[in-house]
PASEBA-1860 file (N, C-alpha, C; in nm, 3 decimals):
! residues 276
1> MLEQIPSS> -1.634/2.197/-1.779/-1.474/2.188/-1.661/-1.335/2.180/-1.772 ~ -1.357/2.111/-1.837/-1.256/2.115/-1.943/-1.169/2.271/-1.998 ~ -1.227/2.344/-2.004/-1.158/2.465/-1.991/-1.075/2.541/-1.895 ~ -1.080/2.483/-1.779/-0.999/2.519/-1.674/-0.839/2.396/-1.692 ~ -0.855/2.336/-1.796/-0.723/2.242/-1.772/-0.622/2.332/-1.876 ~ -0.490/2.348/-1.845/-0.444/2.440/-1.928/-0.354/2.362/-2.058 ~ -0.395/2.411/-2.195/-0.378/2.382/-2.301/-0.288/2.288/-2.346 ~ -0.147/2.290/-2.245/-0.064/2.234/-2.285/-0.089/2.081/-2.259
9> FKECKQVR> -0.116/2.046/-2.148/-0.138/1.889/-2.129/-0.258/1.817/-2.182 ~ -0.340/1.915/-2.275/-0.457/1.849/-2.368/-0.387/1.800/-2.479 ~ -0.245/1.809/-2.478/-0.167/1.775/-2.586/-0.098/1.589/-2.572 ~ -0.172/1.582/-2.456/-0.082/1.442/-2.394/-0.206/1.374/-2.533 ~ -0.170/1.219/-2.501/-0.216/1.163/-2.615/-0.278/1.042/-2.512 ~ -0.169/0.982/-2.412/-0.213/0.859/-2.317/-0.257/0.914/-2.198 ~ -0.251/1.062/-2.205/-0.318/1.124/-2.050/-0.424/1.229/-2.147 ~ -0.538/1.189/-2.132/-0.672/1.274/-2.221/-0.745/1.310/-2.089
17> FEEDRQGF> -0.823/1.397/-2.130/-0.891/1.477/-2.065/-1.064/1.523/-2.124 ~ -1.105/1.427/-2.017/-1.271/1.424/-2.054/-1.392/1.470/-1.980 ~ -1.491/1.439/-2.031/-1.617/1.488/-1.997/-1.741/1.384/-1.955 ~ -1.791/1.371/-1.826/-1.912/1.282/-1.838/-2.014/1.350/-1.941 ~ -2.127/1.323/-1.899/-2.260/1.360/-1.965/-2.313/1.470/-1.868 ~ -2.261/1.454/-1.747/-2.337/1.556/-1.685/-2.203/1.681/-1.642 ~ -2.109/1.684/-1.737/-2.022/1.780/-1.789/-1.890/1.790/-1.659 ~ -1.873/1.677/-1.571/-1.773/1.646/-1.477/-1.634/1.614/-1.548
25> AYVHLVHS> -1.530/1.685/-1.518/-1.405/1.639/-1.635/-1.362/1.520/-1.556 ~ -1.238/1.463/-1.621/-1.162/1.318/-1.512/-1.064/1.300/-1.625 ~ -0.996/1.265/-1.588/-0.848/1.221/-1.628/-0.833/1.062/-1.662 ~ -0.808/1.044/-1.788/-0.787/0.909/-1.840/-0.702/0.864/-1.880 ~ -0.628/0.789/-1.839/-0.459/0.756/-1.836/-0.463/0.626/-1.923 ~ -0.429/0.598/-2.025/-0.423/0.471/-2.174/-0.261/0.431/-2.116 ~ -0.298/0.317/-2.084/-0.130/0.245/-2.123/-0.091/0.234/-2.257 ~ 0.049/0.219/-2.328/0.028/0.223/-2.435/0.005/0.069/-2.492
33> SGVSEAKI> -0.011/-0.030/-2.459/0.019/-0.200/-2.469/-0.129/-0.151/-2.492 ~ -0.198/-0.107/-2.449/-0.389/-0.130/-2.463/-0.418/-0.189/-2.330 ~ -0.312/-0.265/-2.245/-0.387/-0.359/-2.159/-0.460/-0.299/-2.014 ~ -0.452/-0.154/-1.967/-0.514/-0.082/-1.860/-0.496/0.027/-1.894 ~ -0.651/0.086/-1.810/-0.671/0.210/-1.808/-0.725/0.250/-1.720 ~ -0.717/0.376/-1.654/-0.801/0.437/-1.496/-0.830/0.556/-1.588 ~ -0.952/0.581/-1.483/-1.039/0.724/-1.502/-1.011/0.790/-1.373 ~ -0.966/0.948/-1.319/-0.994/0.980/-1.207/-1.049/1.121/-1.262
41> YLFGGNIV> -1.178/1.145/-1.149/-1.240/1.247/-1.163/-1.187/1.352/-1.071 ~ -1.208/1.482/-1.134/-1.138/1.621/-1.023/-1.233/1.668/-0.946 ~ -1.376/1.553/-0.936/-1.451/1.590/-0.794/-1.408/1.505/-0.742 ~ -1.345/1.504/-0.622/-1.330/1.457/-0.546/-1.162/1.360/-0.532 ~ -1.110/1.430/-0.629/-0.996/1.356/-0.696/-0.978/1.195/-0.681 ~ -1.081/1.163/-0.746/-1.118/1.011/-0.723/-1.111/0.911/-0.799 ~ -1.037/0.803/-0.815/-0.995/0.717/-0.907/-1.120/0.612/-0.919 ~ -1.225/0.623/-1.011/-1.326/0.547/-1.007/-1.304/0.452/-1.094
49> SWKVDGAE> -1.200/0.423/-1.173/-1.165/0.311/-1.244/-1.016/0.308/-1.291 ~ -1.013/0.148/-1.312/-0.907/0.100/-1.290/-0.900/-0.017/-1.353 ~ -0.887/-0.047/-1.467/-0.905/-0.160/-1.571/-0.773/-0.223/-1.638 ~ -0.722/-0.372/-1.561/-0.651/-0.416/-1.612/-0.703/-0.552/-1.718 ~ -0.655/-0.553/-1.841/-0.706/-0.670/-1.953/-0.858/-0.666/-1.943 ~ -0.927/-0.521/-1.930/-1.042/-0.484/-1.948/-1.161/-0.581/-1.802 ~ -1.083/-0.589/-1.720/-1.144/-0.638/-1.610/-1.129/-0.508/-1.498 ~ -1.254/-0.478/-1.448/-1.233/-0.373/-1.364/-1.199/-0.418/-1.226
57> VLAMRGDF> -1.102/-0.332/-1.172/-0.994/-0.387/-1.019/-1.089/-0.301/-0.870 ~ -1.157/-0.161/-0.962/-1.213/-0.121/-0.857/-1.384/-0.125/-0.836 ~ -1.416/-0.098/-0.714/-1.577/-0.087/-0.711/-1.672/0.009/-0.681 ~ -1.782/0.062/-0.776/-1.853/0.176/-0.717/-1.973/0.104/-0.629 ~ -2.030/0.171/-0.520/-2.135/0.090/-0.434/-2.280/0.138/-0.494 ~ -2.350/0.014/-0.463/-2.452/-0.017/-0.526/-2.569/0.109/-0.526 ~ -2.535/0.183/-0.425/-2.617/0.288/-0.407/-2.596/0.456/-0.400 ~ -2.522/0.384/-0.513/-2.453/0.545/-0.578/-2.483/0.532/-0.723
65> DLLSMDGT> -2.486/0.627/-0.808/-2.497/0.602/-0.963/-2.436/0.717/-1.027 ~ -2.294/0.705/-1.068/-2.177/0.766/-1.096/-2.232/0.857/-1.185 ~ -2.315/0.806/-1.279/-2.383/0.886/-1.430/-2.470/0.976/-1.407 ~ -2.551/0.971/-1.302/-2.624/1.062/-1.280/-2.608/1.178/-1.179 ~ -2.489/1.147/-1.084/-2.452/1.225/-0.991/-2.452/1.392/-1.020 ~ -2.482/1.452/-0.922/-2.460/1.638/-0.920/-2.368/1.707/-0.858 ~ -2.281/1.624/-0.779/-2.193/1.707/-0.704/-2.222/1.755/-0.558 ~ -2.317/1.700/-0.519/-2.398/1.736/-0.376/-2.324/1.644/-0.261
73> KPISGGVP> -2.299/1.496/-0.385/-2.249/1.432/-0.249/-2.110/1.349/-0.272 ~ -2.013/1.299/-0.185/-1.923/1.248/-0.276/-1.950/1.137/-0.357 ~ -1.822/1.092/-0.401/-1.833/0.952/-0.510/-1.857/0.851/-0.385 ~ -1.907/0.750/-0.384/-1.897/0.646/-0.272/-1.819/0.543/-0.385 ~ -1.734/0.491/-0.395/-1.672/0.385/-0.483/-1.606/0.470/-0.540 ~ -1.456/0.381/-0.586/-1.347/0.410/-0.639/-1.262/0.401/-0.555 ~ -1.134/0.541/-0.521/-1.070/0.556/-0.417/-1.069/0.712/-0.363 ~ -1.227/0.703/-0.284/-1.239/0.842/-0.255/-1.112/0.873/-0.113
81> HCFPQFGP> -1.089/1.013/-0.110/-1.002/1.095/-0.038/-1.065/1.080/0.067 ~ -1.009/1.059/0.238/-1.041/1.109/0.333/-0.936/1.159/0.409 ~ -0.983/1.297/0.409/-0.908/1.422/0.456/-0.907/1.564/0.455 ~ -0.937/1.609/0.569/-0.805/1.628/0.676/-0.863/1.520/0.794 ~ -0.962/1.474/0.788/-1.008/1.380/0.884/-1.023/1.257/0.841 ~ -0.999/1.123/0.883/-1.093/1.007/0.888/-1.181/0.966/0.965 ~ -1.307/0.938/0.910/-1.407/0.901/0.992/-1.439/0.980/1.049 ~ -1.546/0.992/1.157/-1.652/1.116/1.261/-1.536/1.171/1.323
89> GEMQQHGF> -1.537/1.297/1.373/-1.455/1.406/1.459/-1.543/1.511/1.416 ~ -1.482/1.629/1.448/-1.504/1.761/1.506/-1.566/1.803/1.347 ~ -1.516/1.765/1.247/-1.578/1.825/1.137/-1.687/1.689/1.082 ~ -1.719/1.705/0.953/-1.800/1.617/0.870/-1.743/1.478/0.830 ~ -1.778/1.373/0.812/-1.726/1.229/0.823/-1.634/1.264/0.715 ~ -1.505/1.199/0.761/-1.405/1.159/0.614/-1.356/1.290/0.596 ~ -1.390/1.400/0.717/-1.334/1.595/0.587/-1.436/1.603/0.412 ~ -1.329/1.690/0.372/-1.384/1.750/0.303/-1.320/1.723/0.111
97> ARNMMWTV> -1.219/1.652/0.133/-1.105/1.634/0.041/-1.213/1.573/-0.073 ~ -1.298/1.497/-0.065/-1.379/1.406/-0.113/-1.518/1.473/-0.199 ~ -1.529/1.586/-0.159/-1.645/1.691/-0.187/-1.616/1.820/-0.258 ~ -1.455/1.798/-0.283/-1.411/1.953/-0.349/-1.365/1.909/-0.493 ~ -1.359/2.013/-0.574/-1.246/2.028/-0.690/-1.132/2.015/-0.671 ~ -1.079/1.921/-0.711/-0.922/1.934/-0.754/-0.875/2.016/-0.899 ~ -0.772/2.043/-0.898/-0.699/2.095/-1.038/-0.565/1.991/-1.073 ~ -0.565/2.030/-1.187/-0.497/1.974/-1.252/-0.332/2.035/-1.269
105> CDAKDTCK> -0.191/2.019/-1.217/-0.126/2.075/-1.198/0.036/1.989/-1.253 ~ 0.002/1.913/-1.340/0.108/1.847/-1.403/0.050/1.711/-1.459 ~ 0.095/1.688/-1.602/0.085/1.579/-1.687/0.222/1.496/-1.760 ~ 0.200/1.385/-1.723/0.337/1.322/-1.780/0.284/1.232/-1.923 ~ 0.328/1.273/-2.004/0.291/1.184/-2.135/0.416/1.095/-2.196 ~ 0.396/0.958/-2.249/0.504/0.849/-2.256/0.565/0.889/-2.383 ~ 0.483/0.966/-2.475/0.517/0.999/-2.593/0.635/1.109/-2.590 ~ 0.638/1.159/-2.454/0.765/1.291/-2.415/0.840/1.262/-2.324
113> TRGDAPSV> 0.799/1.137/-2.226/0.880/1.123/-2.135/0.955/0.962/-2.212 ~ 1.108/0.929/-2.134/1.100/0.824/-2.100/1.023/0.753/-2.060 ~ 1.044/0.578/-2.051/0.963/0.520/-1.967/0.826/0.515/-2.053 ~ 0.713/0.403/-1.976/0.557/0.417/-2.043/0.506/0.384/-1.909 ~ 0.496/0.494/-1.854/0.408/0.508/-1.751/0.337/0.631/-1.736 ~ 0.222/0.666/-1.836/0.151/0.795/-1.817/0.102/0.814/-1.681 ~ 0.104/0.980/-1.645/0.081/1.002/-1.495/0.021/1.142/-1.518 ~ -0.077/1.137/-1.407/-0.149/1.298/-1.347/-0.106/1.329/-1.211
121> TIKLLPTE> -0.077/1.463/-1.200/-0.067/1.518/-1.065/-0.206/1.622/-1.034 ~ -0.259/1.588/-0.960/-0.377/1.687/-0.936/-0.349/1.756/-0.797 ~ -0.426/1.842/-0.772/-0.378/1.929/-0.589/-0.527/1.964/-0.579 ~ -0.462/1.990/-0.445/-0.653/2.041/-0.341/-0.539/2.160/-0.295 ~ -0.618/2.281/-0.260/-0.610/2.386/-0.195/-0.737/2.435/-0.132 ~ -0.680/2.561/-0.024/-0.817/2.583/0.057/-0.927/2.639/-0.013 ~ -1.054/2.677/0.034/-1.146/2.742/-0.065/-1.219/2.747/0.108 ~ -1.309/2.864/0.044/-1.391/2.925/0.184/-1.479/2.769/0.248
129> YSREMWNH> -1.526/2.687/0.149/-1.587/2.596/0.214/-1.511/2.489/0.304 ~ -1.318/2.489/0.285/-1.276/2.427/0.362/-1.246/2.489/0.477 ~ -1.240/2.622/0.483/-1.167/2.708/0.579/-1.278/2.719/0.703 ~ -1.421/2.675/0.624/-1.504/2.696/0.741/-1.528/2.585/0.865 ~ -1.440/2.454/0.803/-1.417/2.286/0.841/-1.309/2.340/0.939 ~ -1.192/2.393/0.863/-1.028/2.364/0.887/-0.931/2.474/0.802 ~ -0.948/2.589/0.946/-0.889/2.700/0.871/-0.717/2.715/0.871 ~ -0.687/2.606/0.793/-0.516/2.602/0.799/-0.538/2.604/0.636
137> KFEVLYKV> -0.349/2.648/0.611/-0.317/2.672/0.448/-0.261/2.542/0.459 ~ -0.292/2.499/0.340/-0.262/2.344/0.265/-0.204/2.351/0.115 ~ -0.172/2.235/0.081/-0.157/2.194/-0.023/-0.151/2.044/-0.051 ~ -0.217/2.016/-0.109/-0.186/1.840/-0.102/-0.203/1.853/-0.255 ~ -0.086/1.717/-0.273/-0.061/1.637/-0.403/-0.061/1.535/-0.385 ~ -0.172/1.473/-0.521/-0.168/1.370/-0.493/-0.162/1.296/-0.693 ~ -0.044/1.205/-0.668/-0.036/1.199/-0.839/-0.047/1.022/-0.857 ~ -0.133/0.973/-0.965/-0.168/0.882/-1.039/-0.075/0.820/-1.126
145> TLMEADLH> 0.007/0.714/-1.136/0.107/0.702/-1.251/0.035/0.538/-1.283 ~ 0.001/0.489/-1.421/-0.038/0.393/-1.458/0.018/0.289/-1.521 ~ 0.081/0.163/-1.493/0.193/0.099/-1.514/0.082/-0.024/-1.609 ~ 0.165/-0.118/-1.689/0.091/-0.184/-1.759/0.001/-0.307/-1.660 ~ 0.043/-0.293/-1.554/-0.048/-0.388/-1.469/-0.058/-0.411/-1.316 ~ -0.012/-0.260/-1.278/0.015/-0.172/-1.135/-0.037/-0.026/-1.189 ~ -0.112/0.020/-1.027/-0.162/0.160/-1.021/-0.048/0.233/-0.908 ~ 0.007/0.319/-0.932/0.086/0.370/-0.863/0.018/0.457/-0.816
153> TSLLVINQ> -0.004/0.578/-0.679/-0.029/0.672/-0.632/0.036/0.731/-0.501 ~ 0.094/0.825/-0.517/0.165/0.924/-0.420/0.089/1.034/-0.336 ~ 0.072/1.057/-0.212/-0.002/1.190/-0.156/0.093/1.238/-0.045 ~ 0.116/1.375/-0.120/0.157/1.512/-0.033/0.147/1.604/0.001 ~ 0.099/1.605/0.178/0.053/1.692/0.189/0.164/1.801/0.258 ~ 0.153/1.919/0.242/0.242/2.056/0.245/0.178/2.141/0.325 ~ 0.233/2.187/0.463/0.177/2.302/0.541/0.265/2.434/0.470 ~ 0.163/2.495/0.452/0.218/2.637/0.346/0.229/2.743/0.480
161> QASEEFAF> 0.176/2.706/0.598/0.198/2.849/0.707/0.341/2.777/0.775 ~ 0.442/2.853/0.775/0.571/2.808/0.872/0.543/2.849/1.005 ~ 0.482/2.889/1.047/0.456/2.983/1.220/0.366/2.844/1.274 ~ 0.302/2.796/1.243/0.197/2.704/1.284/0.190/2.569/1.211 ~ 0.222/2.466/1.284/0.210/2.313/1.254/0.034/2.298/1.269 ~ 0.003/2.203/1.187/-0.140/2.112/1.190/-0.112/2.001/1.162 ~ -0.222/1.917/1.255/-0.258/1.776/1.274/-0.352/1.714/1.180 ~ -0.356/1.616/1.090/-0.463/1.571/1.030/-0.445/1.384/0.993
169> STALHSYF> -0.554/1.360/0.969/-0.532/1.224/0.948/-0.562/1.178/0.807 ~ -0.547/1.078/0.714/-0.625/1.065/0.582/-0.581/0.926/0.567 ~ -0.676/0.902/0.457/-0.690/0.776/0.403/-0.750/0.781/0.261 ~ -0.688/0.628/0.209/-0.735/0.656/0.053/-0.802/0.492/0.058 ~ -1.003/0.562/0.058/-1.076/0.462/0.080/-1.110/0.374/-0.043 ~ -1.028/0.294/-0.049/-0.979/0.198/-0.108/-1.116/0.088/-0.198 ~ -1.220/0.062/-0.246/-1.320/0.002/-0.294/-1.260/-0.129/-0.383 ~ -1.254/-0.266/-0.375/-1.196/-0.358/-0.460/-1.319/-0.413/-0.466
177> AVSNIANV> -1.279/-0.454/-0.632/-1.430/-0.540/-0.649/-1.400/-0.702/-0.658 ~ -1.452/-0.753/-0.578/-1.481/-0.932/-0.536/-1.573/-1.006/-0.630 ~ -1.553/-1.083/-0.651/-1.668/-1.233/-0.667/-1.750/-1.220/-0.598 ~ -1.756/-1.222/-0.449/-1.846/-1.226/-0.328/-1.736/-1.255/-0.205 ~ -1.765/-1.114/-0.124/-1.707/-1.153/-0.003/-1.646/-1.249/0.089 ~ -1.765/-1.349/0.068/-1.752/-1.475/0.120/-1.624/-1.528/0.066 ~ -1.565/-1.504/-0.043/-1.432/-1.573/-0.113/-1.343/-1.487/-0.066 ~ -1.330/-1.409/0.037/-1.209/-1.310/0.004/-1.119/-1.345/0.134
185> EIEGLGRE> -0.991/-1.335/0.125/-0.930/-1.335/0.258/-0.859/-1.225/0.245 ~ -0.732/-1.173/0.345/-0.670/-1.063/0.344/-0.543/-1.086/0.372 ~ -0.472/-1.097/0.384/-0.319/-1.175/0.399/-0.220/-1.094/0.445 ~ -0.157/-1.110/0.576/-0.062/-0.984/0.614/-0.154/-0.894/0.720 ~ -0.280/-0.937/0.746/-0.349/-0.858/0.840/-0.430/-0.993/0.926 ~ -0.479/-1.010/1.055/-0.520/-1.092/1.164/-0.407/-1.165/1.151 ~ -0.290/-1.176/1.186/-0.203/-1.231/1.237/-0.219/-1.239/1.394 ~ -0.185/-1.351/1.490/-0.152/-1.322/1.675/-0.113/-1.233/1.638
193> GQKYLDKV> -0.212/-1.166/1.766/-0.172/-1.061/1.855/-0.163/-0.934/1.788 ~ -0.189/-0.885/1.666/-0.164/-0.778/1.634/-0.289/-0.715/1.667 ~ -0.268/-0.556/1.665/-0.354/-0.507/1.727/-0.448/-0.435/1.593 ~ -0.551/-0.356/1.676/-0.656/-0.323/1.576/-0.771/-0.197/1.665 ~ -0.797/-0.173/1.604/-0.919/-0.087/1.672/-1.036/-0.129/1.603 ~ -1.170/-0.148/1.703/-1.270/-0.193/1.678/-1.383/-0.088/1.641 ~ -1.411/-0.049/1.524/-1.469/0.048/1.525/-1.648/0.017/1.522 ~ -1.629/-0.105/1.496/-1.796/-0.143/1.478/-1.850/-0.143/1.625
201> EDAKNPPE> -1.778/-0.187/1.752/-1.798/-0.151/1.866/-1.840/0.001/1.912 ~ -1.742/0.085/1.848/-1.750/0.227/1.910/-1.695/0.310/1.802 ~ -1.758/0.356/1.693/-1.683/0.444/1.591/-1.616/0.550/1.653 ~ -1.652/0.613/1.748/-1.558/0.776/1.807/-1.468/0.712/1.881 ~ -1.497/0.638/1.950/-1.371/0.571/2.089/-1.374/0.438/2.076 ~ -1.320/0.378/1.944/-1.298/0.239/1.908/-1.201/0.157/1.993 ~ -1.296/0.038/2.099/-1.147/0.017/2.185/-1.046/-0.089/2.096 ~ -0.943/-0.124/2.154/-0.822/-0.159/2.118/-0.865/-0.308/2.128
209> KLAEDGAL> -0.788/-0.411/2.018/-0.837/-0.539/2.059/-0.684/-0.640/1.969 ~ -0.735/-0.762/2.012/-0.571/-0.800/1.986/-0.622/-0.947/1.871 ~ -0.585/-0.918/1.697/-0.619/-1.042/1.625/-0.572/-1.177/1.683 ~ -0.655/-1.269/1.588/-0.630/-1.421/1.633/-0.553/-1.441/1.462 ~ -0.445/-1.621/1.527/-0.373/-1.637/1.408/-0.436/-1.633/1.253 ~ -0.360/-1.607/1.179/-0.445/-1.650/1.015/-0.487/-1.531/0.970 ~ -0.541/-1.514/0.852/-0.557/-1.440/0.748/-0.690/-1.413/0.758 ~ -0.721/-1.264/0.724/-0.865/-1.220/0.773/-0.946/-1.227/0.663
217> GLTSFTDR> -1.081/-1.316/0.697/-1.180/-1.328/0.635/-1.304/-1.245/0.700 ~ -1.406/-1.196/0.609/-1.518/-1.138/0.676/-1.646/-1.194/0.655 ~ -1.749/-1.184/0.809/-1.851/-1.272/0.783/-1.961/-1.197/0.825 ~ -1.942/-1.085/0.863/-2.039/-0.962/0.917/-1.966/-0.826/0.898 ~ -2.039/-0.702/0.940/-2.014/-0.571/0.947/-1.910/-0.558/0.954 ~ -1.784/-0.530/0.910/-1.639/-0.504/0.984/-1.597/-0.353/0.936 ~ -1.567/-0.315/1.063/-1.513/-0.156/1.066/-1.374/-0.161/1.138 ~ -1.229/-0.168/1.081/-1.098/-0.209/1.170/-1.028/-0.147/1.127
225> VYLDAPPE> -0.942/-0.088/1.221/-0.811/-0.002/1.194/-0.695/-0.098/1.258 ~ -0.607/-0.153/1.124/-0.524/-0.195/1.212/-0.381/-0.172/1.230 ~ -0.323/-0.165/1.325/-0.208/-0.058/1.405/-0.100/-0.178/1.364 ~ 0.022/-0.077/1.295/0.164/-0.094/1.261/0.154/-0.210/1.133 ~ 0.034/-0.175/1.065/0.018/-0.244/0.923/0.138/-0.290/0.850 ~ 0.152/-0.402/0.781/0.249/-0.484/0.686/0.254/-0.360/0.605 ~ 0.391/-0.330/0.506/0.385/-0.252/0.363/0.384/-0.318/0.257 ~ 0.296/-0.472/0.298/0.267/-0.560/0.191/0.150/-0.614/0.227
233> LRVVDTEQ> 0.016/-0.649/0.159/-0.121/-0.668/0.206/-0.145/-0.771/0.050 ~ -0.239/-0.854/0.082/-0.289/-0.930/-0.035/-0.436/-0.941/0.000 ~ -0.544/-0.918/-0.107/-0.662/-0.945/-0.087/-0.715/-1.067/-0.208 ~ -0.699/-1.178/-0.108/-0.712/-1.298/-0.215/-0.836/-1.333/-0.243 ~ -0.909/-1.383/-0.372/-0.997/-1.367/-0.414/-1.005/-1.547/-0.422 ~ -1.066/-1.652/-0.348/-1.070/-1.735/-0.404/-1.150/-1.831/-0.512 ~ -1.255/-1.718/-0.532/-1.370/-1.760/-0.633/-1.274/-1.757/-0.784 ~ -1.183/-1.636/-0.774/-1.171/-1.637/-0.911/-1.012/-1.654/-0.916
241> GSALKISS> -0.982/-1.709/-0.796/-0.843/-1.737/-0.826/-0.720/-1.640/-0.837 ~ -0.776/-1.525/-0.783/-0.694/-1.427/-0.817/-0.623/-1.312/-0.697 ~ -0.507/-1.279/-0.650/-0.464/-1.179/-0.554/-0.421/-1.038/-0.627 ~ -0.475/-0.922/-0.546/-0.430/-0.820/-0.562/-0.348/-0.824/-0.452 ~ -0.223/-0.726/-0.487/-0.157/-0.683/-0.407/-0.102/-0.543/-0.382 ~ -0.136/-0.544/-0.216/-0.147/-0.342/-0.206/-0.021/-0.344/-0.155 ~ 0.091/-0.230/-0.171/0.200/-0.240/-0.099/0.235/-0.087/-0.063 ~ 0.257/-0.056/-0.001/0.274/0.106/0.090/0.374/0.137/0.121
249> TNWPEAVV> 0.379/0.288/0.138/0.507/0.350/0.252/0.440/0.472/0.284 ~ 0.515/0.441/0.399/0.464/0.521/0.479/0.313/0.604/0.512 ~ 0.250/0.463/0.537/0.127/0.427/0.557/0.095/0.357/0.671 ~ 0.121/0.386/0.822/0.129/0.304/0.883/0.020/0.211/0.951 ~ -0.115/0.282/0.888/-0.220/0.186/0.924/-0.320/0.143/0.813 ~ -0.365/0.038/0.798/-0.443/-0.053/0.684/-0.626/-0.057/0.780 ~ -0.705/0.027/0.718/-0.834/0.016/0.723/-0.890/-0.149/0.690 ~ -0.989/-0.177/0.729/-1.055/-0.304/0.632/-1.183/-0.257/0.721
257> WNPFQEKM> -1.275/-0.253/0.571/-1.438/-0.217/0.616/-1.518/-0.240/0.523 ~ -1.636/-0.319/0.546/-1.752/-0.390/0.477/-1.848/-0.378/0.529 ~ -1.971/-0.304/0.484/-2.140/-0.271/0.590/-2.199/-0.403/0.563 ~ -2.167/-0.486/0.485/-2.259/-0.604/0.483/-2.431/-0.532/0.439 ~ -2.467/-0.458/0.360/-2.554/-0.380/0.353/-2.603/-0.436/0.205 ~ -2.746/-0.441/0.153/-2.771/-0.526/0.049/-2.796/-0.386/-0.045 ~ -2.833/-0.293/-0.004/-2.853/-0.190/-0.071/-2.716/-0.127/-0.162 ~ -2.604/-0.164/-0.094/-2.479/-0.104/-0.102/-2.389/-0.185/-0.237
265> NSETFICV> -2.502/-0.372/-0.217/-2.415/-0.446/-0.306/-2.260/-0.469/-0.234 ~ -2.234/-0.464/-0.098/-2.146/-0.483/-0.019/-2.086/-0.675/-0.044 ~ -2.158/-0.732/-0.119/-2.128/-0.837/-0.141/-2.031/-0.846/-0.233 ~ -2.020/-0.740/-0.328/-1.926/-0.714/-0.451/-1.773/-0.638/-0.398 ~ -1.798/-0.603/-0.304/-1.655/-0.536/-0.291/-1.591/-0.535/-0.158 ~ -1.458/-0.506/-0.143/-1.414/-0.528/0.011/-1.319/-0.356/0.019 ~ -1.333/-0.307/0.132/-1.248/-0.191/0.153/-1.119/-0.213/0.197 ~ -0.961/-0.219/0.166/-0.912/-0.214/0.216/-0.834/-0.076/0.200
273> ENAV> -0.815/-0.021/0.324/-0.744/0.142/0.294/-0.594/0.147/0.349 ~ -0.498/0.208/0.309/-0.408/0.302/0.358/-0.449/0.443/0.432 ~ -0.393/0.367/0.548/-0.399/0.514/0.644/-0.303/0.554/0.776 ~ -0.326/0.709/0.780/-0.229/0.725/0.905/-0.308/0.851/0.970
END
């Protein structure tokens, strides 16, 4: 799959293009300090790994093996895309973006640009596969920028058909690694009176509920969509004594999900997702 990547991009030293043992191509961003690195698979446009000081920030589900995938199922873990549908609906669960091959359209290497933030931009275009579910002309651009201790992402959906509007929903289904779900609180969600949709009660027509006061902790299967979410959330791991800050712009909703299923090793991750 590497032959599909323009040769000019392959000259980058901190934006590397590599393949796994099954031949799936991914982009390997490496910060010049050596402190951080990230890997983005072109299959699904998924950030499967982000390490800071050698510690993995993201998580893979226990019922999915990245090293033996064959492309018939989406990657379960990392940061999958939900587009153009989040959750169940008229098309397959979470749409089609996480099941498709994305292509590289830009790469910025710090040896050629000012600053110290290697980045890659990948794009998704319609195919026969996507048109069978959603017959619209679109372009999705996804930029991932690696900082020394931060990872920045931006998602742009472009309507390529000027004569017709389309509606969509999307989310970055982020899986964050934790010591144990029992040790985790999410600051910024769960404040008194905050509205959320409870998808555990009804996934297709979730009832609207009001949160209680305090940081959100999980004790059982949780699938909630928080409305009017604040632009900054913190995932606090009391066992590790760490806090992960999630900042967002133009993502008005936040999804919190954990299935509490042993086969998924769900005690080792928490999904906190930007959504719209």
